[in-house]
C-alpha positions in Angstrom: 93.5 93.6 79.4 90.3 94.8 77.8 90.0 98.6 77.7 86.8 100.6 77.2 86.0 104.3 76.9 82.9 106.0 78.3 83.0 109.7 77.4 85.5 111.3 79.8 86.2 108.0 81.5 88.3 105.0 80.6 88.2 101.5 82.1 90.6 98.5 81.9 89.4 95.0 82.9 91.2 92.0 84.4 88.4 89.4 84.5 89.3 86.0 85.9 86.1 84.1 86.3 86.0 84.7 90.1 83.2 85.5 92.5 84.7 88.7 93.8 85.2 92.0 91.9 87.3 94.9 93.0 86.8 98.2 91.1 89.8 100.6 91.5 89.2 104.3 90.9 92.2 106.3 90.0 93.1 109.7 91.4 94.3 112.8 89.8 97.7 111.4 88.9 100.8 113.2 87.9 99.8 116.7 86.8 102.7 116.8 84.2 100.8 114.3 82.2 97.7 115.4 80.1 95.6 112.6 81.7 95.9 110.4 84.8 97.1 106.8 84.7 95.3 103.8 86.2 96.2 103.2 89.8 97.0 100.1 91.9 96.9 98.0 88.7 100.1 96.0 89.2 99.9 95.7 93.0 96.3 94.6 93.0 96.7 92.1 90.2 99.7 90.6 91.9 98.1 90.5 95.3 95.4 87.9 94.6 94.4 85.5 91.8 91.0 85.0 93.4 89.6 88.5 92.4 88.7 90.1 89.2 89.6 93.8 88.8 88.3 96.8 86.9 90.4 99.9 86.8 88.8 103.3 85.9 90.1 106.8 85.6 88.6 110.2 85.1 90.4 112.0 82.3 88.6 115.2 83.0 90.0 115.2 86.6 86.7 116.4 87.9 86.3 114.0 90.9 84.0 111.8 88.7 81.3 114.5 88.8 81.4 115.0 85.1 78.2 113.5 83.6 79.8 112.8 80.2 80.1 109.0 80.3 79.7 108.3 84.0 76.1 106.9 83.7 77.1 104.8 80.7 80.0 103.4 82.7 77.7 102.6 85.7 75.2 100.9 83.6 77.8 98.8 81.8 79.3 97.9 85.2 76.0 96.9 86.7 75.2 94.7 83.8 78.6 93.1 83.9 78.3 92.3 87.6 74.9 90.7 87.0 76.0 88.8 83.9 79.2 87.4 85.5 77.3 86.7 88.7 79.8 88.3 91.1 78.7 87.6 94.7 80.8 90.5 96.1 81.7 93.8 94.7 84.1 96.3 96.3 84.8 99.9 95.2 88.2 101.3 96.2 90.1 104.5 95.6 92.5 107.1 97.0 91.8 110.9 97.1 89.9 111.8 93.9 89.5 108.1 93.2 87.9 107.6 96.7 85.3 110.3 95.9 84.6 108.7 92.5 84.1 105.3 94.2 81.2 106.8 96.3 79.6 108.5 93.2 79.5 105.2 91.3 78.4 103.3 94.4 75.3 105.6 94.5 74.5 104.5 91.0 75.1 100.7 91.2 75.3 99.8 94.9 78.6 98.0 95.7 78.7 95.7 98.7 81.5 97.8 100.2 83.3 101.1 99.5 86.8 101.7 100.8 87.8 105.3 100.5 91.3 106.6 101.3 91.9 110.3 101.9 88.5 111.2 100.3 87.0 114.7 100.2 83.7 115.1 101.9 82.7 117.6 99.1 84.1 119.1 96.0 83.8 122.3 93.9 82.5 125.4 95.7 81.1 123.2 98.5 84.7 122.5 99.5 85.9 126.1 99.4 87.7 125.4 102.7 90.2 123.2 100.8 92.8 125.1 98.8 94.3 122.1 97.1 94.1 121.7 93.3 92.2 124.9 93.0 92.7 125.1 89.2 90.7 121.8 88.9 88.2 122.2 91.7 87.1 125.6 90.5 86.0 124.0 87.2 83.7 121.4 88.9 80.2 122.3 88.0 77.4 122.6 90.5 75.9 119.2 91.0 74.1 117.0 93.6 77.2 114.8 93.5 79.4 117.5 94.9 78.6 116.5 98.5 78.9 113.1 100.2 75.7 113.8 102.1 73.8 113.3 98.8 75.7 110.1 98.0 76.0 107.9 101.0 73.3 105.3 101.0 71.4 104.2 104.1 71.8 100.6 103.0 75.5 100.9 101.9 78.7 100.0 103.8 81.6 102.5 103.8 85.1 102.5 105.3 87.1 105.8 105.3 90.8 106.0 106.1 92.4 109.4 106.8 95.8 110.7 108.0 95.6 113.1 110.9 98.8 114.8 109.7 97.2 116.3 106.6 95.2 119.4 107.6 92.9 119.4 104.6 92.1 115.7 104.9 91.2 116.3 108.6 88.8 119.0 107.6 87.0 116.6 105.3 87.1 113.8 107.8 85.6 116.0 110.5 82.6 116.9 108.3 82.1 113.2 107.5 82.4 112.1 111.1 79.8 114.6 112.2 77.2 113.0 109.9 77.2 110.2 112.5 76.1 107.6 109.9 76.0 104.1 111.5 77.1 102.5 108.3 80.2 104.7 107.9 83.4 103.7 109.7 86.2 106.2 109.9 89.8 105.2 110.8 92.8 107.4 111.3 96.5 106.9 110.7 99.7 109.0 110.5 101.7 110.2 107.5 101.0 111.9 104.3 97.9 112.3 102.2 98.9 109.4 100.0 98.1 106.7 102.6 98.9 104.0 100.0 102.5 105.1 99.6 103.0 105.3 103.3 101.6 101.8 103.8 103.6 100.4 101.0 106.8 101.7 102.6 106.0 100.7 106.1 104.1 97.4 105.9 104.0 96.4 102.2 100.7 96.4 100.3 99.7 92.7 100.4 99.0 92.6 104.1 97.1 95.9 103.8 95.0 94.5 100.9 94.3 91.5 103.1 93.1 93.7 105.9 90.9 96.0 103.9 89.5 93.6 101.3 89.4 90.3 103.1 88.7 91.4 106.6 87.0 94.8 106.0 89.3 96.6 108.4 87.7 94.7 111.4 90.8 93.3 113.1 93.0 95.7 115.0 95.7 97.2 112.9 98.9 98.6 114.3 98.7 101.8 112.2 95.0 102.5 112.1 92.6 103.3 115.0 89.0 104.6 115.0 88.2 108.3 114.9 87.1 109.6 118.2 85.5 112.8 119.5 89.0 113.9 120.7 90.4 113.6 117.2 87.6 115.7 115.8 88.0 118.3 118.6 91.6 118.8 117.7 90.9 119.0 114.0 88.1 121.6 114.6 90.3 123.6 116.9 93.2 123.7 114.3 90.8 124.7 111.6 89.5 127.5 113.7 93.1 128.7 114.2 93.7 128.5 110.4 95.9 125.4 110.7 98.9 127.1 112.1 102.4 125.7 111.4 103.4 127.2 114.8 101.3 127.0 117.9 101.5 129.8 120.4 101.8 129.3 124.2 98.4 130.9 124.6 96.7 128.5 122.3 98.5 125.6 123.9 97.4 126.6 127.4 93.8 127.1 126.3 93.3 124.0 124.2 96.0 121.4 123.8 97.3 120.4 127.2 95.1 117.5 127.8 95.3 115.7 124.5 97.7 112.7 124.0 100.7 113.3 121.7 99.6 110.4 119.5 96.5 112.5 118.5 98.6 115.7 117.6 99.1 116.4 113.9 102.8 116.5 112.8 102.6 120.2 111.8 102.3 121.4 115.4 103.8 118.4 117.2 107.2 120.1 117.7 105.6 123.1 119.3 103.4 120.9 121.5 106.5 119.2 122.8 108.3 122.4 123.5 105.4 123.9 125.4 105.1 120.6 127.4 108.7 120.8 128.4 108.5 124.5 129.2 105.6 123.9 131.4 107.2 121.0 133.2 110.4 123.1 133.9 108.3 126.1 135.0 106.3 124.0 137.4 109.4 122.4 138.8 111.1 125.7 139.3 108.1 127.1 141.2 108.2 124.2 143.6 112.0 124.1 144.2 113.7 127.2 142.9 116.9 126.5 144.8 117.5 123.1 143.2 119.8 123.2 140.1 118.4 121.8 136.9 120.2 120.2 134.0 118.7 119.5 130.6 118.7 115.7 130.8 119.0 113.1 128.0 115.3 112.4 128.4 114.3 116.0 127.8 116.6 116.4 124.9 115.3 113.4 123.1 111.7 114.2 124.1 112.0 117.2 121.8 113.0 115.1 118.7 109.8 113.2 117.8 109.8 110.3 115.4 106.2 109.2 114.5 106.0 105.4 114.2 104.6 103.8 111.1 105.3 106.8 109.0 107.6 106.9 106.0 109.5 110.1 107.0 110.9 112.2 104.2 114.0 114.5 104.7 111.9 117.5 105.8 110.3 115.4 108.5 113.4 113.6 109.9 116.1 116.4 109.5 115.8 117.3 113.2 116.6 113.8 114.2 120.0 114.0 112.5 121.7 115.6 115.5 125.4 115.4 114.6 127.6 114.9 111.6 125.3 115.8 108.8 125.1 118.2 105.9 122.4 120.8 105.3 119.1 119.4 104.1 118.8 118.6 100.4 115.6 117.8 98.5 116.2 114.1 98.5 118.0 113.6 101.8 121.0 114.5 103.9 124.7 113.6 103.5 126.7 112.2 106.4 129.8 114.4 106.6 133.0 113.0 108.1 133.4 109.9 110.2 130.8 110.0 113.0 127.1 110.7 112.8 124.2 110.5 115.2 120.4 109.9 114.8 118.3 110.5 117.8 114.6 110.7 118.6 111.6 110.0 120.9 109.4 107.5 119.1 105.7 108.2 119.4 102.9 105.7 118.9 104.6 102.4 119.6 102.7 99.4 120.8 104.2 96.5 122.7 105.5 94.7 119.6 109.1 94.5 118.4 110.1 97.3 116.1 113.0 98.5 114.0 114.1 101.8 112.5 114.4 101.3 108.7 117.0 103.6 107.2 116.8 104.0 103.4 120.1 105.3 102.1 122.6 105.7 99.2 126.4 105.8 99.5 128.9 107.9 97.8 130.9 105.2 95.9 133.4 106.4 93.3 134.8 103.8 91.0 137.3 101.5 92.7 136.3 102.6 96.3 134.6 100.9 99.2 132.3 102.3 101.8 132.0 100.7 105.2 129.1 101.7 107.5 128.9 100.6 111.1 125.8 101.1 113.3 126.0 101.4 117.1 122.9 101.5 119.2 123.0 103.9 122.3 126.7 103.1 122.9 129.8 102.8 120.8 130.2 99.4 122.5 127.0 98.0 121.0 127.7 97.3 117.3 124.3 96.4 115.7 125.5 95.8 112.2 128.1 96.6 109.6 127.6 97.1 105.9 130.2 97.1 103.1 129.4 98.7 99.8 131.6 98.3 96.7 131.4 97.6 93.0 128.3 99.7 92.2 126.3 98.6 95.3 125.5 102.1 96.1 122.2 101.9 98.0 120.4 99.9 100.7 118.1 99.7 103.6 119.2 98.8 107.1 116.9 97.8 110.0 118.0 98.9 113.5 116.1 97.2 116.4 114.2 99.7 118.6 114.5 98.7 122.2 112.4 101.5 123.7 110.8 104.8 122.8 114.1 106.7 123.0 116.6 106.1 120.2 120.2 107.2 120.0 122.0 105.7 117.0 125.7 106.3 116.3 126.9 105.7 112.7 130.6 105.3 111.7 131.7 105.8 108.1 135.5 105.5 108.1 136.0 105.6 104.3 134.6 109.1 103.7 135.9 110.9 100.6 135.1 114.0 98.6 133.8 114.3 95.0 136.6 116.9 94.4 139.3 114.4 95.2 137.9 112.1 92.5 137.6 114.8 89.9 133.8 114.7 90.2 133.2 118.4 90.7 134.2 121.1 93.3 132.4 119.6 96.3 135.2 119.0 98.9 132.9 117.7 101.7 134.0 114.3 103.1 131.0 112.3 102.1 129.9 108.7 102.7 126.2 108.0 103.6 123.1 109.7 102.1 120.0 109.1 104.2 116.7 109.3 102.2 114.1 108.2 104.7 113.4 106.9 108.2 110.6 104.6 109.1 109.8 102.9 112.4 108.2 99.6 111.4 106.9 96.5 113.3 109.1 93.5 113.1 107.6 90.1 112.2 
């Protein structure tokens, strides 16, 4: 591919003689590297042969606000679009790349801008956002430091945000309150890196179809429009300083009426606890002489699993209710023979779903691991996996029959590293769960 330099910016071109051009703006990248890498290059190039692509990155990591080279790049790009007679041009980016897409759009006027997890402002104008402070503090004062100065009246913009990222919600709220008719804002669940989550849950090709071919107009199972309620929750949490624990008083004053599907993950557990507490309190006041037991429903209600989110170990550890080790950075070990995963799944529609479990197995040379999955009852064997000969990883898909999941896992061939002279760990190990994801089934 042709590569070009424009001051602090670099571009790489994949031109195919097509009518449509997609310009992909890279984000900040891995901070251990002196400069960011291009983003989406392989996935976009493999998605469609009917598009040309230009990939650009900001080596200064200044959210594309640095003047050194940006105007030269925009002029070159505008001339290229005219010369090759592209009939449609789309700018696309995630995070810092999303902000850069809007800046360049203000200079050359794309047909569409698709921005994932974008800031609404940068530098001192975004002093409410503590992320990447060492970079944002170096952003010089500029008109480009606020989207209000960049969004064109005759432009078309689609913004996608996760409601589970507090900082993203602060930016999304500010953008939503501009009430621009040419700006559509959609919400989803999961982490700041929406692209990674989508890749794990749905695969990128169907996502690219939805955003580039259909401009996010058809209903999508994981994306819904922002509403006033979404913004009210975000503003309330910002006013409270984005607590990781929600007090009973704050719940009583502000959070009782909102649907659980609108509640960010950081306080979802507390919301559920307060909801259950209130339900029991109300019941006791009405019939204090009636004995109460903590039912299966209530127990699972307090173990949420958010659908369509690629859940990392810190997010799913509470759903590992029996037979597991302490949390490790990359996952949790199943210890012994029997293990249980439980949860109340939030956000399901009426389609068929499955719980995708990404795992490794402890497989010393010459051994075999057998894994059996039982749904809701030991009598209902869903599937059995056998791992041997170096086949030490996999993903299993467990059908989800309703919003309450109780999965029993049997690992009869557990063994310890110590018994195989592989260290001092004498725990009886077998299965190592790395992620959980509730996905729609085709």
